[in-house]
Structures are given as C-alpha cells and as structure tokens.
N, C-alpha and C positions, 0 to 999 in steps of 0.2 A: 488785805491779807492779815494785817497785824491785829492781835487781840490784846487783852489786858496783860496776859502772861508774857507775851513777846515784849511789850512796852516795858514791863517790870524788869525782865531779865537784862535787856539792853540798857535801860535806865540805871539799874544797879551797877552795871559795869562802868558806865560813865561817872556815876557818883563816886565809885571806888577810886577811879583815876584822879578825880578832883580832890578827894580826900588825901591821896598820896601827895599831891601838890601842896596842899596846905600844911601837911605834916612836915614835908621836906623844907618848907620855907622857914621853919623854926631852927633849922640847922645851919642856915646861911648867915655868915657873919662878914663875908668879904666877897670880892669878885672871883677870887680863886675858888672859894667854896661853891659859888654859883656855876662856874664854867668847868671845873675839873673835880668837883665833889671833894675838895680838900685832899686830893690824892689818897683816898682811903678805901678804894674798892677792893673787896676780897676776891678769892679765887672764883667761886661760883657766880658771884655778882658780875665779875668781869666777863666770864664765858657767856653768860646769858645776855649781858649787854651787847657783846659782839654779835651773837646770833640774832638778837632782836634788831640791832642796827642794820645788819646786812639783809635780814629777812624783811621784805617789803610787800607792797601791793602785788608785785610780780610773783612773790613766793607762793601765794595761794591762787589768786585769780589768773595772773599772767602765766605761771608755770603750767597749770592745768589747761589754760586756754591755748598755749603753744603746743602742748601735747595733743590736744584735740585737733589742731590744724595741721601739724607736721609730723606727729608720731615719734618713733624711736630715735631718729637722727638728732632730735633736740635733747636727748638724754645727756649729751655732753655738758649741757648747761648745769645739770645737777651734780656734776663732778667739779666743774670749774668754780662755781659759786662757793661751795664749802671750802675749796682750796684757797679762796681769797682771804679767809680768816687766818688760815695757817701762814700764808704768804705775808700778810700784814704783821703778824706777831713776830715771825722769824726774821724777815728782812728789814722791817721798819721798827718794830716794837722794842726789841732788846736794846738796840743801840740808842734809839731816841729816849727811852725811859732812863737809861743811865746818864745821858747828857742832861736831860731835863731836870733830874734831881739836883744837879749842881747849878745849872743855869736858870732854873725856875720858869721853864716854858709853860705857857698857858694854852697856846695854840701851835699848830705845826708851822705857822708863819713866823713864830718866834725863832724856830730852828732855822728856817730859810734865811731870815734876816741876819742871824748870827753867822751861819756857815759861809754865806756869800758876801759878808761885810756890806750889806745893803739894807740899812734900817728903814729907808724910805721907799725907794723905787721898787725893789723886788717885793717887799712886804705889801705895798699897796697893790701891785699887780696881782700877787698871789691871793690877797683878800678879795679883790674885785672879781677875779676869775672864780674863786671859790664860791662867792655869793651867786654868780651867774649860773654855774653848774648845779649848785644846790637848789636854786629856784626851779631849774628845768626838772630836776629829779623829784622835787616836791610836788610839782603838778601831777606827776604820775601817781603819787601816793593819794592825793585828793581824789583822783579819778577812781581809784580802787575803793576808797571809803564810800564814795557816792554810789557806786554800783551796788554795794551791799545794802545801803539804806534804802535805795530806790526799790530793790527787789523785795526787801522785807516789809517796808511800810507803804509802798506804792505812793511815794511822795515825789514832787518835782525835783529836778536836778539841783536847782538853786537852794532849795530848803535842805536837801541832803548835804550839800557842801557847807552850808551855814552851820548846821548842827556839828558836823565833823570839825570845822574850823574852831568854833567856840570852845568845845571841850578840850581838844588837843592843845590849843594855844593857851588855855587857862592854866592847866596844871604845869605846862612847860615854863611859861612866863613866871609863875609864882615860885616854883620849886627848883628850877635849874637842873643841873646834872644829877643832883640827889634824887629829884623827882623822876627824871628820865631813867636813871639806873634802877630804881625800885619798881617803876612802872614796867620797864623791860623785863625785870625778873619775873613779875607776875604774867606779863604778856607772853613771854617765851614759854613759860610752863603751860599756859593755856593753849598756845599754838602746838607744842610738841605732843601733849597728851591728847588734845582734840584731834589732831591729824591721825595719830596712831589708832584712835577709836573710829573716827568718821570715815576715813579713806577706805579701809577694808570693807566697811558696810556698803559703800557705793560700788566698789569693785565686784563684790560678791552679788549684789543686786543685779549687776550687768551680766552675770554669768560666771564670774570667777576669772582668775588670771589667764588660764589657758584659753577659755572661750573668747575673752576679750582680745587676746593676742592673735588668735586665728581669724577672728572677724575683722580686725584692723587690716590684716594681711590680705583678706579678700576684697576689702574696699580699695586698697592700693598697695601693691607689694613693696613699693618704695618706703612706705611708712614703717616697715619692720626691719629695715636695713640700718647698719651703723651710721651711714651717711647718705646724703642725697647724691644723685649722679651729677647734678650741676646746680648752680645758683646758691641760695642760702642753705647752709649745712652740708655743702660739698666739702671735700677735704681742705682746700685752701681757706674756705670760710671758717671751718672749725679751728684751724690754726690761729687765725686772727681772733676768733671768738675766745680761745684760751687766754690770749694776751689781754683781751678786753676785760674779761671777768676776773681772772686771777690777779692781774696787776692793777687794772683800772679801778676795780672796786676796793682793792686793798689800800690804794693811796687816796681814796675819796676823803675829803676833809672830815666828814661826819663819822667816818670809820676810824681813820688813823688817829684822830684826837683822843680816842678812848684809851690808847696805850699810855697817855700821859697821866691818867687818873688812877692807875693800879697802885696798890699799896706796896707790893714786894715783887721784885723782878724774878724771883724764883717761881712765881706762878706761871711764867712763860714756858716752863719746861714741859708741862703736860697739856697746857691749854690748847695748843694748835691741834693735837690729835683728838682730844675729847670733843672740841667744838666741831671739827670736821666730821667725825663719825655721827654725832647727834644730828647735825644738819643734813648730812648725806641721806640718812635713813628717812628723815621727814620729807625731804624733797623728792626722793624716789617714789614714795607713795602718792604724793601730789601729782607727779607727772603721769603715773599710771591711772590716776583718777580721770585725767584728761582723755586717755585712751578709752576708759570705761564710758565716759560721756559721749564720745564719738559713736561707740557701739549702740548706746541707748537711743541716740538721735537717729541713726540710720535704721534701727529696728522699729522706729516709730513710738518709742516709749514716751518721749516728750519732744517738744519743738522749742528751739531757742528763739529769743526775741528778734525781731527784724531791725537790728541796729548794726552799725559798722563794726563794732567790737563784740559781736555776739559770742565768740569763743570764750571771752572772759567771764561769761555767765555760766559756763558749763558745770562748774563744781557746785554752784548754788542750786541750779535746777536738778543736779544729780542727787543732792541731799534732800531736796524737796520731794522727790519721787521715791527715793530709797527709804526715807523715814517720813511718811505722811502725817506727822504729828507736829503741830505748829510750835510747840514748846521746844522741840529739837531744832527747828529752824532758827529760833532765837539764840539757842546755845551756839549753833554753828556760826551765826552772824557775829557773835562775840569773838569766836576763834579768828575769823577773818579780820575783824576790826583790830584785834590784838596784834596780828601780824603786821597790818598796815601802820597802825599808830606807833608801833615800836621803832619804826624808821622815821615817820613823820615828825615826832617830837625831837629826835636827835638832829634832824635837818634844821628845824626851826632854831634850836639852841646854837647850832654851828653858825648859822647866818648871823644871829645876834652877837656871837663872840667875835666873828671876823670883822663886823662893823664897829662894835663898841671898843674892842681891845686893839685890834690891828690897825684900824683906820683912825678912829677918834683918839684913843689914848696914846698910841705909839707914833702917830703922824701929825694929826691936826692939833691936838692939845696935850702935849706930854705932861703938863702939870695938872691935869684933871685929877680930882680926888676920886677915891675908890667908890664913894657913894654915887657920884654922877655917872661913872662908867657902868655900875651895876644897874642903875635906873635906865640908862640908854639901851643896855642890852635887852632889858625887858620890853622896852618900847619897840625895838627892832623886831623882836620875836612876834609881837602883835601885828606890826605892819607887814612883815613877810607872810604871816599866816593869811591875812585878808587879801594881800596882793596876789598870791598864788591861787587863792580860791577863785578869784575872777578869771585867771588864766585857764582854770580847769573847766570852765563853763562848756567849752566845746571839746569833748573827749576824743582821743586819737582812735584810729581804726583798730589798733591792737595795743593793749596796755604795755606788753613786753617791749614793743618797739620804742616807746617813749622812754622807758626805764633804761634801755640799752643806749639810747641817744645821750642821756645824762651821764651814764658811766663812761661812754666813749669820749666825751669832752673832758671828763676827769682824767682819763688815761693820758690823752694827748697833752694836757696842761700840767699835771703834777708829777707823773711817773718819772720822767727824765730828770728834772731838777732834784727830786728826792733821792733816787737811786744813785745818780752821779755824785750828789753832795755827800752821801753817806759812804760811798765806796771808792770814788776816784778823786785822788788828791789834786789832779790836774784840772778839775772843773772850776770855772771862774764865775765871777759875778755877771760879766757880760754874756758868758755862755748860758747861764741860767735865765737871764732876761730874754735872750733870743729864743731859747727853747720853749719857755713858758708862753711868750707872746705869739710866736709862730704856731705852736701847738694849739693854742686856744683858737686863734683866727682860722687856721686851716681846718680844724675839726668842725667849727661852726659852718664854714663855707661848704665843705664836702658833705657834711651831714645834711645841710639844707638841700643841696642838689640831689642827694640820694633819697631823702624823704619825699621830695616832690617830683621824683622820677624825671629829672631834667636831663636833656641832651645838650651838652656844651663842649666846644672844642673837639668835636667829633667823638666824644665819649658819652655813652649812655650810662649815666650814674646810677640808674636803677638796676643795672646788671653788672656792676663791678664785682669781681670774684671774692673780695674780702670785705669785712666790716669796714665802714668808712673811717673809723677811728684809727685803724692800723696805718693808713697812709699818713695821717697827721702825726702819729706816733713816730714814724720813720723820719718825717721832716723835723720833729723836735730833737731826735737823736743826732741827726746830721748838724743841726744848728748848734747844739751843745758842743759837739766834738770840734767842729771847724772853728767856731768863735773862741772856744777856750784855748785852742792851740795858738791862736793869734793874739791873745790878750794877756795882761799881767796876771801872774799866779796869785792865789790867795796866800796870806801870811801863814807861815808855818805854825805860829802860836795859835791861830784860829783853827787850823786843821787838827792840831793836837787837842784843843779844848772840845771840839766837836767829834773827836774820835773817828776821824775820816781815814779809811783804809780798807783793805780787803779782809775784813774780819767782822764777826758779829758783836763780840764784846772782848774787852781787854781783861775782864775779871776771870 
C-alpha cells in the first residue's frame, strides 16, 4: 500500500519527534529537569500536555471502534474522559501543586510518602503498583500504533511494534518531560486539527449525520438509545463507567504527575473548562465516525479485516475509502500516531520516574547522586519500552477493553489513598496501605475473571452489571475507612504541611 510519499510523510513525523528529543536534552541539567521539566510548563503547554496524555490509542481507534460496535450508548465515554482532566486539575492539581512547591515533590509517590508518614512501605507499594498499571496501559498504546503501521505499510506486527518502540523510546529517553511536553504540544495540535478535518469527511461520505443515525437505528434500535437495556452500557454499568473514567484516569500516575510541572497555579483557573471543551468536541466527532463506519460496512462500501479487533480498524478504512488518495492516508496515519504516542511517551517516562526516583533513590540507595538517578531513569524507559512491546505481540479482541482494564486498576489502586489523603484528616498510613494493596489485588483478580469470562463461586463474571473496577474501588474505600478508624492518626504537623482538609486551597 505504501508509496514514497507515504514513507516520507510518516518518516518526517518520526524525525521531527526525534529532533524534539535531542533539542530537549540540551535543557536537562538535573533529574528534576528530566522528570518535571523544571516546573516550567506554561498555560497552553500544560493544557495540550494533559489532552495529549489522556488522549491515547483508544481516542482514535478505540473510540471509533467502540462506536462501531455499540453505538450511541457508548457516547457517555466521550463525556467522562474529558471530565477526567477537569477532575484531575480541580480535585488533585490545585492542592498538590501548592504543597509540591514547598516540599519539592517529583512524583505523586513523594506526596503519598509525606502525607502518610511512610517513606518506604507505601512509597514502594505505590511505585510498584504504578509500574504494573502503567505497563498494562502501555500495551494498549503499542497495539494502537501497530494497527496503524500494519494498515499503512502492510508490514508484520513485530516490525510495526519495533518501529513504534524505537522512535517513541528514543525521544522520551533522551529528552524527558521537556521532550514529552513539546511533543505533546505538536501531537495534540495535529490530533485536534486532523480530527476536525478528517472526521466530517468520513461522516459525509457515509451519507451525513442524519442518514448515518437513521441507518444505525435500522441495524439495531438499541444502538441509538442513551443506554443499553442490559449488560455493558446499561444504567448500572454507566454509573461505574463514570467513576472509572472520571476518577480512575484522573489519578493515573502518568496524568496526575503533570500537575507537578506547571509554572503557576493560576493556570488552573481556566484549564479544566478549556481542556474539557476541546477534548469533548474532538471525541464526539470520533465516536460518530464509528457510526459512519458501521453504515459503510453494512452498505457494502468496504469490508473490515478478519481479525478479533476488526472494529478498531474502522476509522482507518473509513478514511481510505472517503479519501482514496494515498498521501491523505499518510497524513491521517500521522494523526493517529500523534494521538497514541502522546500517551505512550508519558507512560514510559512515568515508569522510569517511579523506578529511578521512588524505588532506587528514595528506598534502595538514598545517597545516590543525581547523575546516576538520571541515567537509571533513561535505562528503565528503554527496558519498559521493549518489555511492553513483547507483551503487545498478541493484541486484545478490542483495544478499548485493554485500555479500560488499565484505567480500572489505576482507579482501584490510587483513587482512595489520594482522595482520602488530600481531604480526610482521619486517613492513616495503615489505612492507605490496606486500601492500595487490596484495591490492586482485587482489581487484578476480578479483572482477570471478567476478561476471561470465568464462572466462580456461583458468579458469572462475564455478566457482572458494573465495570469490574467498581467492586475493587468499593473494597479499597472500606479498607481505608475501617483500618484508619482502628489505627493511630497522622501527626497534625504533617496534616498541616500537606494541606489536608475539606478545601481545594488555603490561598
């Protein structure tokens, strides 16, 4: 399929990303520069970094693929995901940024260790849990990149994964958060402008908004309802889905760590609303593109490949038939790659930070010099990149399901210790350890049983009415409350230093 123009366009994009990495490397003088960009991010850089970090392989391929499969009931996703940025900034960002300025936090684990007076146990558990969930999430991003490169160049899966790994890993390892932030600025602009241009073309090629909507209703009336009558995207599921995406994605380590890098807390005033509106408009168009793809498939315009995750290809085939000019395919491929890589690079850097800073520097070798910590972070970025590449060799049936699994584990593991730590003065170290460990284990167990459609203890886990993470989230809440009420309270001095209480900011 690929010609010289296609190779040139995609190659130019890859070279530009590598160039950003090399340029950013000249600005790095310390580990703090590498991991939090010297706390120097401006307003638009921060907004586009947040959009780019939250926007992932699911945002283009998964969102349209889910719309293709389940229709309008999945539109709730396009409300809850943009709200996660607002939730992160309002409920986590304002307070964490204020405390971090004084305490010098580099990662969210620094906050947890300080707030719960647990410099070793909780920090280590949080870092290990963060690495596990980030690796799960990262596999989904690689799957999305591979789908694009396979479609465009007709190359085998292993080669597509190798190309994606080398490029993303290189500029991230070289340039740290400076590179990730500048890359996300460019990638987010490419994504937003590209979707605003390309999505309407696909929709109108399918017959326009009205025709698409009427045709989807004729295929299955349930596809144009606000929710499904039962199962996934029925009302109970949507409730758990709101918690999953709004809170789970907001507290994900690769998302929440961004609030530590902003230059001025005043940027938080308008950032939630602006980020929400930009992302909402973009995601709505992508979802409707999935509906348009369903219309074109049923009308015989094109046929999707015979693979388990065929729905994830719908937007690619849609643009291929709506714009039968190969150069446009290359441009669209860059749009999809930009969306995926904007999350992939941040995940890699987060994994490197949690191992080098939280485990190596803060636990294993407190006297480690800055140079060795910086070097180790880069090494871990490389190892995590190639490790998850191997895990992505066998793609999931639906990309969105793998992404949601990663977010679900993040919700069950981090949401309760963070929210309780920031707002409840009664939350204790033992309560946080219990909530985090039980949340992590229960989410992995229930998620496994649900994914593999297991029947155990008389329960058909494939048919549980809510997303599996909700049950683990409830277990984490109960663990936090019960254990905290039975254990010694945190020192008042620490609670004051971490601004714990029912307010967003003392300023």
